[in-house]
Structure formats: C-alpha cells, structure tokens
KOLGUKOL-885017 format. One record per residue (C-alpha): residue in one letter; x, y, z; residue number from 1; chain. Coordinates in Angstrom, 2 decimals. Example, Ala and Ser with C-alpha at 12.3 -4.5 7.8 and 13.67 -1.06 7.14 Angstrom:
<pts>
type:A xx:12.30 yy:-4.50 zz:7.80 seq:1 mol:A
type:S xx:13.67 yy:-1.06 zz:7.14 seq:2 mol:A
</pts>
This chain:
<pts>
type:M xx:17.77 yy:-18.27 zz:-9.46 seq:1 mol:A
type:K xx:19.60 yy:-21.62 zz:-7.94 seq:2 mol:A
type:L xx:15.95 yy:-22.58 zz:-7.50 seq:3 mol:A
type:I xx:15.22 yy:-22.56 zz:-11.02 seq:4 mol:A
type:K xx:17.91 yy:-24.43 zz:-11.87 seq:5 mol:A
type:N xx:17.58 yy:-26.83 zz:-9.56 seq:6 mol:A
type:L xx:13.74 yy:-27.54 zz:-10.66 seq:7 mol:A
type:V xx:14.96 yy:-27.84 zz:-14.87 seq:8 mol:A
type:V xx:17.29 yy:-30.43 zz:-13.81 seq:9 mol:A
type:T xx:15.03 yy:-32.32 zz:-11.60 seq:10 mol:A
type:A xx:12.21 yy:-32.10 zz:-14.79 seq:11 mol:A
type:T xx:14.92 yy:-33.00 zz:-17.19 seq:12 mol:A
type:L xx:16.12 yy:-36.38 zz:-15.55 seq:13 mol:A
type:A xx:12.07 yy:-36.78 zz:-14.64 seq:14 mol:A
type:T xx:11.36 yy:-36.38 zz:-18.27 seq:15 mol:A
type:A xx:13.58 yy:-38.47 zz:-19.45 seq:16 mol:A
type:A xx:13.17 yy:-41.64 zz:-17.29 seq:17 mol:A
type:F xx:9.21 yy:-41.06 zz:-18.24 seq:18 mol:A
type:G xx:10.17 yy:-40.94 zz:-21.84 seq:19 mol:A
type:M xx:11.99 yy:-44.28 zz:-21.55 seq:20 mol:A
type:V xx:8.56 yy:-45.77 zz:-20.42 seq:21 mol:A
type:G xx:7.36 yy:-45.40 zz:-23.12 seq:22 mol:A
type:C xx:9.57 yy:-47.63 zz:-25.26 seq:23 mol:A
type:S xx:6.92 yy:-50.75 zz:-26.55 seq:24 mol:A
type:N xx:10.04 yy:-53.49 zz:-26.15 seq:25 mol:A
type:M xx:10.57 yy:-52.88 zz:-22.84 seq:26 mol:A
type:S xx:9.47 yy:-55.50 zz:-20.10 seq:27 mol:A
type:K xx:7.04 yy:-54.22 zz:-17.22 seq:28 mol:A
type:Q xx:10.17 yy:-55.06 zz:-14.77 seq:29 mol:A
type:D xx:11.85 yy:-52.40 zz:-17.60 seq:30 mol:A
type:R xx:9.26 yy:-49.83 zz:-17.76 seq:31 mol:A
type:N xx:8.66 yy:-50.38 zz:-13.55 seq:32 mol:A
type:T xx:12.72 yy:-49.75 zz:-12.84 seq:33 mol:A
type:A xx:12.29 yy:-46.45 zz:-15.14 seq:34 mol:A
type:V xx:9.09 yy:-45.15 zz:-13.49 seq:35 mol:A
type:G xx:11.06 yy:-45.82 zz:-10.14 seq:36 mol:A
type:A xx:14.03 yy:-43.84 zz:-11.10 seq:37 mol:A
type:G xx:11.58 yy:-40.92 zz:-12.48 seq:38 mol:A
type:A xx:9.72 yy:-40.60 zz:-9.59 seq:39 mol:A
type:G xx:12.76 yy:-41.12 zz:-7.33 seq:40 mol:A
type:A xx:14.49 yy:-38.19 zz:-9.21 seq:41 mol:A
type:V xx:11.52 yy:-36.02 zz:-8.56 seq:42 mol:A
type:I xx:11.47 yy:-37.17 zz:-4.94 seq:43 mol:A
type:G xx:15.11 yy:-36.69 zz:-4.41 seq:44 mol:A
type:G xx:15.21 yy:-33.66 zz:-5.85 seq:45 mol:A
type:V xx:12.39 yy:-32.00 zz:-3.67 seq:46 mol:A
type:L xx:14.10 yy:-33.31 zz:-0.71 seq:47 mol:A
type:T xx:17.12 yy:-32.07 zz:-0.65 seq:48 mol:A
type:G xx:16.12 yy:-28.72 zz:-2.13 seq:49 mol:A
type:G xx:17.25 yy:-29.75 zz:-5.76 seq:50 mol:A
type:S xx:20.70 yy:-31.27 zz:-4.55 seq:51 mol:A
type:A xx:22.17 yy:-33.30 zz:-7.73 seq:52 mol:A
type:V xx:23.36 yy:-35.54 zz:-5.41 seq:53 mol:A
type:G xx:19.95 yy:-36.09 zz:-3.77 seq:54 mol:A
type:T xx:18.67 yy:-36.13 zz:-7.53 seq:55 mol:A
type:V xx:20.66 yy:-38.60 zz:-8.63 seq:56 mol:A
type:G xx:20.35 yy:-40.76 zz:-5.26 seq:57 mol:A
type:G xx:16.65 yy:-40.82 zz:-5.46 seq:58 mol:A
type:A xx:16.83 yy:-41.89 zz:-9.09 seq:59 mol:A
type:A xx:19.16 yy:-44.41 zz:-8.20 seq:60 mol:A
type:V xx:16.98 yy:-46.05 zz:-5.35 seq:61 mol:A
type:G xx:13.71 yy:-45.59 zz:-7.19 seq:62 mol:A
type:G xx:15.49 yy:-47.61 zz:-9.91 seq:63 mol:A
type:V xx:16.11 yy:-50.27 zz:-7.30 seq:64 mol:A
type:V xx:12.69 yy:-50.33 zz:-5.61 seq:65 mol:A
type:G xx:10.97 yy:-50.05 zz:-9.13 seq:66 mol:A
type:N xx:13.30 yy:-53.12 zz:-10.58 seq:67 mol:A
type:Q xx:12.12 yy:-55.17 zz:-7.42 seq:68 mol:A
type:V xx:8.24 yy:-54.75 zz:-7.66 seq:69 mol:A
type:K xx:6.61 yy:-57.79 zz:-8.21 seq:70 mol:A
type:T xx:3.91 yy:-57.76 zz:-11.08 seq:71 mol:A
type:T xx:1.67 yy:-60.37 zz:-11.74 seq:72 mol:A
type:N xx:0.50 yy:-61.13 zz:-15.22 seq:73 mol:A
</pts>
C-alpha cells in the first residue's frame, strides 16, 4: 500500500511539473526549470523509495540544475 501511495505522489508532482512546460509564455529557462524539477522529483522519489523528502529534495535540485542549463538560440 505504501508503494502505491509513493508512486501516486511522485507521479502527481511530475505531472504538475511537466504540465507547466506547455505554457506558451514561458522562457526557455523557465521550461528547463520545470523539466528539471519534474525529472528531479521522479528520480528523488525512486532513489529514496518514495520518500516525500527525497521527492521534494529531488525536485528542488532538479529545478536548480534545469534553471542553470545554458541553451543556445
């Protein structure tokens, strides 16, 4: 039962983060931040066995990394 709860929490956070990517008025840096946060949430959740702290921590780290990615136009 705990595994299902953890998967739902992780999937919800990832879906919310990836949903923001579709906003047309976001800059590339904003989109990279959202994608990084979503990916970080999923990876953090998986690596910590679905821990809420791991999921949120992963989202935070992923968001920072995504924000700092340099893109060429």
